[in-house]
N, C-alpha and C positions, 0 to 999 in steps of 0.2 A: 396444543400443549401450553399449559399455563406456567409462566416463569415465577420462581420464588422471588422474594424481595431482594435477596443477595444477587441472584442472577440478573435481575433487572438493573440493579445498581452497577454491576460489572459491565453490562451492555451499554448503559448510559455513559459510563466512564470511557469505554472504548469509542463510543460515538464522539465524545469530546476530543479525545486524542486524535482520532481520524480527521475530524473537522479541522483542528489546528494544523495538521500536517498537509492534508490534501486541498483544503479550501482556502486557508489563510496563508499557506506557504511557510509556516514556521519550520525550522529545522528540528530534528529529533532532539538535539541538545537544548534548544530553546524551550521545547515542550517539557523536557525533563526538568529543567530548572524552574519553569513556571509552576509545574505540578508537584515538585518535590520528589521526583523519581530519578533513577539513574537512566542513562540513555539505553542501556540494554533492556530495561523493562519497557520503555517506549517501543523499541523495535519488536519485542515479543507481543505487545498489545496490538500493534499494527499487523503483524503476521497472523496472529490468532483471528483478528477481524476479517482479514482477507481469506484465510483458509476456511473459516466457518461460513463464508458467503455473506456475512454481515456487511462487508465492504467489498464492492466490486469496482474494477477499473476498466474504463472504456476509452479506447483510443480512437478518436474520430480522424478520418483522413484516409487517403488512398494508400494502399500497400505498394511500395515500390516493386516493380516487375521483377527485379533481380533478387528479391528475397528468396524465392523458391530456388533460384539458381544457387544462391549462397548456401542454402540448406543442403543441397545435393553435392555441390562441388567445392565449397569453401570460398574464400576471398580471392577472386580472380578477375583480372581486367577491370572494367568500369564498376564492378560490384565490390571492389576492394575497399571502397570508401564507406 
């Protein structure tokens, strides 16, 4: 599928917003100020990027053993933390 110029521009802008947020650690408010947007628009851009699969989040590390327990039974005992 070939993107239109407008679609490509939107994707590049979303890339810029995601880069600022996920890679440089700027807050949504800082990004909004820098790009002349409101914070709600930044949130929408980030959500659209994630929902479309354009941005994916990978958490590296071991899953604590009690997460399955928490899912089934809630916060009990040592898994309450």
